[in-house]
C-alpha positions as CSV (number, residue, x, y, z in Angstrom):
1,M,84.3,39.2,41.9
2,S,80.7,39.5,40.9
3,T,79.3,37.1,38.3
4,I,77.5,38.4,35.2
5,T,74.0,36.9,35.1
6,S,71.0,37.4,32.9
7,T,69.3,39.3,35.7
8,N,72.0,41.9,36.4
9,L,72.5,42.2,32.6
10,A,68.8,43.0,32.1
11,N,69.0,45.6,35.0
12,A,72.0,47.2,33.3
13,I,70.2,47.5,30.0
14,V,67.1,49.1,31.6
15,K,69.4,51.5,33.5
16,L,71.1,52.5,30.3
17,V,67.8,53.1,28.5
18,A,66.5,55.2,31.4
19,A,69.6,57.3,31.5
20,E,69.1,58.1,27.8
21,A,65.4,58.8,28.1
22,L,65.1,61.3,30.9
23,P,67.6,64.0,29.6
24,A,66.0,63.8,26.2
25,L,62.6,64.2,27.7
26,M,63.6,67.3,29.7
27,G,65.1,68.8,26.6
28,N,61.8,68.5,24.8
29,L,59.7,70.2,27.6
30,I,58.8,73.9,27.4
31,M,56.0,74.4,29.9
32,G,57.2,71.5,32.0
33,N,60.4,73.4,32.6
34,L,58.7,76.7,33.5
35,V,56.0,75.7,35.9
36,N,56.2,74.7,39.6
37,R,57.2,71.0,39.6
38,D,56.4,69.0,42.7
39,Y,58.1,65.6,42.8
40,E,58.7,63.1,45.6
41,P,60.2,59.6,45.0
42,V,57.2,58.0,46.7
43,L,55.1,55.3,45.1
44,A,51.7,56.4,43.9
45,H,48.8,55.2,41.7
46,A,46.6,56.8,39.1
47,G,43.8,58.7,40.8
48,D,45.7,59.6,44.0
49,T,45.4,63.2,45.2
50,V,48.4,65.3,46.2
51,N,48.0,68.3,48.4
52,V,50.4,71.1,47.3
53,P,50.9,73.8,50.0
54,I,50.5,77.5,49.0
55,P,52.3,80.1,51.2
56,P,49.9,82.4,53.1
57,T,49.8,86.2,52.8
58,L,51.0,88.2,55.8
59,V,50.8,92.0,56.4
60,A,53.4,94.2,58.0
61,N,52.1,96.0,61.1
62,N,53.6,99.1,62.6
63,I,54.6,98.6,66.2
64,A,54.7,101.7,68.3
65,E,57.4,102.3,70.9
66,G,56.6,100.3,73.9
67,G,53.8,98.5,72.0
68,T,53.3,94.8,71.3
69,V,53.4,92.8,68.2
70,T,50.2,91.9,66.3
71,P,49.9,88.1,66.0
72,Q,48.5,86.8,62.8
73,N,46.9,83.5,62.1
74,P,47.7,82.8,58.5
75,N,46.1,79.9,56.8
76,L,48.4,77.8,54.7
77,G,46.7,77.5,51.2
78,N,46.3,74.2,49.6
79,A,45.9,73.1,46.0
80,Q,44.7,69.6,45.4
81,I,46.1,68.0,42.2
82,V,44.9,64.6,41.1
83,L,47.4,62.2,39.5
84,N,45.0,61.5,36.7
85,T,47.4,61.0,33.8
86,H,49.5,57.8,33.3
87,A,51.2,58.6,30.0
88,E,53.2,55.8,28.3
89,A,55.0,55.3,25.0
90,T,56.0,51.7,24.1
91,F,58.3,50.5,21.4
92,Q,60.0,47.2,20.5
93,I,63.7,46.5,19.6
94,P,64.3,43.3,17.7
95,D,68.0,43.2,18.5
96,V,68.7,45.0,21.8
97,T,72.4,44.1,21.8
98,K,72.9,45.8,18.4
99,A,71.0,48.9,19.6
100,L,73.2,49.1,22.7
101,A,76.3,48.8,20.7
102,F,75.4,51.7,18.5
103,P,74.2,54.7,20.7
104,G,72.8,56.5,17.6
105,L,70.5,53.5,17.0
106,L,69.3,53.5,20.6
107,K,68.5,57.2,20.3
108,A,66.5,56.6,17.1
109,Y,64.3,54.2,19.1
110,M,64.0,56.4,22.1
111,Q,63.3,59.7,20.5
112,P,59.8,59.1,19.3
113,A,58.8,57.7,22.8
114,V,60.3,60.7,24.5
115,I,58.7,63.2,22.2
116,A,55.3,61.6,22.6
117,I,55.4,61.9,26.4
118,S,56.7,65.5,26.4
119,E,53.9,66.5,23.9
120,R,51.3,65.0,26.2
121,V,52.6,67.0,29.2
122,E,52.8,70.2,27.2
123,R,49.2,69.8,25.9
124,D,47.8,69.2,29.5
125,L,49.7,72.2,31.0
126,L,48.6,74.6,28.2
127,G,45.1,73.2,28.4
128,L,44.7,74.8,31.9
129,Y,44.2,78.3,30.3
130,S,40.4,78.3,30.8
131,Q,40.9,77.9,34.6
132,F,42.7,81.2,34.9
133,T,39.7,83.5,35.6
134,A,41.1,85.9,38.2
135,N,42.5,88.3,35.5
136,T,40.5,89.5,32.5
137,P,42.0,88.1,29.3
138,V,43.9,90.5,27.1
139,G,44.0,90.5,23.3
140,T,41.3,89.7,20.8
141,A,40.6,86.4,19.0
142,G,41.7,86.5,15.4
143,T,43.7,89.7,15.9
144,S,47.5,90.0,15.8
145,V,49.2,90.5,19.1
146,T,50.6,94.0,19.5
147,E,53.0,95.7,21.8
148,A,50.0,97.1,23.7
149,T,48.6,93.6,24.2
150,I,51.8,92.3,25.8
151,D,52.0,95.5,27.9
152,S,48.5,94.9,29.2
153,A,49.4,91.3,30.1
154,E,52.4,92.4,32.2
155,T,50.3,95.2,33.8
156,A,47.6,92.7,34.7
157,L,50.1,90.5,36.5
158,F,51.6,93.4,38.3
159,S,48.1,94.6,39.4
160,A,47.5,91.0,40.7
161,M,50.4,91.5,43.2
162,V,52.8,89.2,41.4
163,P,56.2,89.8,43.0
164,S,58.5,91.9,40.8
165,S,61.3,89.5,41.4
166,A,59.3,86.6,39.9
167,S,60.2,85.6,36.4
168,K,57.3,86.0,34.0
169,Y,56.8,83.8,30.9
170,L,54.7,84.2,27.8
171,V,54.1,81.0,25.8
172,V,52.5,81.6,22.4
173,D,51.8,79.6,19.2
174,S,53.9,79.9,16.1
175,N,51.7,82.5,14.4
176,T,51.7,84.8,17.5
177,Y,55.4,84.4,17.8
178,S,55.8,85.5,14.2
179,Q,53.5,88.5,14.9
180,I,55.7,89.5,17.9
181,R,58.9,89.3,15.8
182,Q,57.3,91.8,13.4
183,I,56.4,94.5,15.9
184,P,58.5,97.3,14.4
185,R,60.0,98.6,17.6
186,F,61.3,95.2,18.6
187,S,62.5,93.9,15.2
188,E,65.1,96.4,14.3
189,Y,68.6,97.1,15.7
190,Y,68.1,100.9,15.7
191,S,65.1,100.8,18.0
192,A,65.7,97.7,20.1
193,G,69.5,97.3,20.1
194,E,70.9,93.8,20.4
195,A,67.5,92.3,21.2
196,G,66.2,93.6,17.9
197,L,69.2,92.2,16.0
198,K,68.6,88.8,17.5
199,A,64.9,88.9,16.5
200,L,65.8,90.1,13.0
201,V,68.7,87.8,12.3
202,E,68.3,84.8,14.6
203,G,64.5,84.8,14.9
204,N,64.6,84.8,18.7
205,V,62.4,87.3,20.5
206,G,64.0,86.6,23.9
207,K,62.6,89.0,26.5
208,M,60.0,91.7,26.0
209,K,58.0,93.8,28.5
210,D,59.6,91.7,31.3
211,F,58.3,88.4,29.7
212,F,60.6,85.6,28.6
213,I,58.8,84.6,25.4
214,F,58.6,81.0,24.2
215,R,56.7,79.4,21.4
216,S,54.9,76.0,21.5
217,Q,53.1,73.9,19.0
218,F,50.6,72.9,21.6
219,V,49.0,76.2,22.6
220,A,45.2,75.6,22.8
221,V,43.0,76.8,20.0
222,T,39.2,77.0,20.0
223,G,36.7,77.8,17.3
224,A,36.8,76.4,13.8
225,A,35.3,79.3,11.8
226,S,37.2,82.1,13.7
227,P,40.0,80.4,15.7
228,N,40.9,81.9,19.1
229,V,44.5,81.2,20.2
230,H,44.8,81.0,24.0
231,N,48.4,82.0,24.6
232,L,49.3,82.2,28.3
233,A,51.3,84.7,30.4
234,F,52.2,83.4,33.8
235,T,54.7,83.0,36.6
236,R,56.1,79.7,37.9
237,D,53.7,79.5,40.9
238,A,50.6,79.8,38.7
239,I,50.7,76.2,37.6
240,G,51.7,73.0,39.4
241,L,53.0,69.8,37.8
242,V,53.0,66.9,40.2
243,V,54.9,63.8,39.3
244,R,55.1,60.6,41.4
245,R,56.9,57.3,41.1
246,L,55.1,54.3,39.6
247,P,55.6,50.9,41.4
248,Q,58.0,48.2,40.2
249,P,56.5,45.2,38.3
250,L,55.7,42.1,40.3
251,P,58.8,39.9,40.7
252,G,58.8,36.9,38.4
253,T,56.6,38.4,35.8
254,G,59.4,38.7,33.3
255,A,59.6,42.5,33.4
256,V,62.4,44.7,34.7
257,A,61.9,48.4,35.6
258,E,64.2,51.3,36.4
259,H,63.3,54.8,37.7
260,A,65.1,57.9,36.3
261,E,64.8,61.2,38.0
262,M,66.1,64.7,37.2
263,G,65.1,68.2,38.1
264,N,61.8,67.3,40.0
265,F,60.7,65.0,37.2
266,G,60.7,61.2,37.1
267,I,59.9,58.5,34.7
268,R,59.9,54.7,34.7
269,V,61.3,52.5,32.0
270,V,60.0,48.9,31.9
271,M,61.6,46.2,29.7
272,S,59.9,42.9,29.0
273,Y,60.3,40.1,26.4
274,Q,57.6,39.6,23.7
275,P,57.7,36.0,22.5
276,N,55.3,36.7,19.6
277,T,57.7,39.1,18.0
278,L,60.9,37.8,19.5
279,S,61.9,41.2,20.6
280,Q,62.5,43.3,23.7
281,Q,59.7,45.7,24.6
282,F,60.4,49.0,26.3
283,T,57.7,51.2,27.9
284,V,58.6,54.7,29.0
285,D,55.8,56.0,31.3
286,V,55.1,58.7,33.8
287,L,52.4,59.4,36.4
288,Y,51.4,63.0,36.8
289,G,48.7,65.6,37.3
290,C,48.6,69.3,36.7
291,G,46.5,72.1,38.1
292,V,46.2,75.8,39.0
293,L,48.1,76.9,42.1
294,R,47.6,80.6,42.1
295,N,44.7,81.8,39.8
296,N,45.8,85.4,39.8
297,F,49.4,84.6,38.7
298,A,48.4,84.1,35.1
299,V,46.4,85.8,32.3
300,Q,45.1,84.6,28.9
301,V,46.6,86.4,25.9
302,N,44.2,85.8,23.0
303,S,45.1,86.2,19.4
């Protein structure tokens, strides 16, 4: 029979906190759940560069009867993404035993840390809008988005050879989402059927012009006098989010860490004792980088 010690008790506490943290983090991500996530449980450090392979383009050749095949020498594309963000959120729990005994109390401590990290990831991903230059932006700054604007965005991606089978996403800010809900043809049951009813009663746009539409509070906005909202239409392979494991603390330093991984995303939870405040300190952190994978697989939608 195993003996309960302070060491395995500390490990159990960190595992419990990590198990609570990651599902909550994934639930708060919007962009993070839509882009191409590259994750490997290998140790990395801030500043490391990860090479993300991009499939090559091949052509279909007609082979005549009795002819031979035409060999192709495709070059595997490569996108270099730097792990340049080590995001952390730290909080202290005066009585960790009490927090563990009441799950609601532990959630109250965890939620602000989880939200802070998810917000940082969302801002960084949506901040990539300016790097998508292959397609001409659609829409006009300071002007409401119209049906024609959304149609132009979908047409731009189709013309850029985005596969028809690829899911397309449109992430917009709250005002643009409201404008979309008020497009007459898509806000009434008589003209849009069940989709119009959902937009009118439940407030959910859902899908329009082959885009799954989401709203985010972290869509980039530039210009103070005449703001330009940089909404983004894209497919999964337009953006890469690379996450790598952070190393364990050095043994004997008084800190215990646990990794939590789910759906190509991983975080680290570190617990340490703070004698100045007589409390347990928890740090939830993640090492990641994001970048453009396929420039032509996204288009800015200004409003």
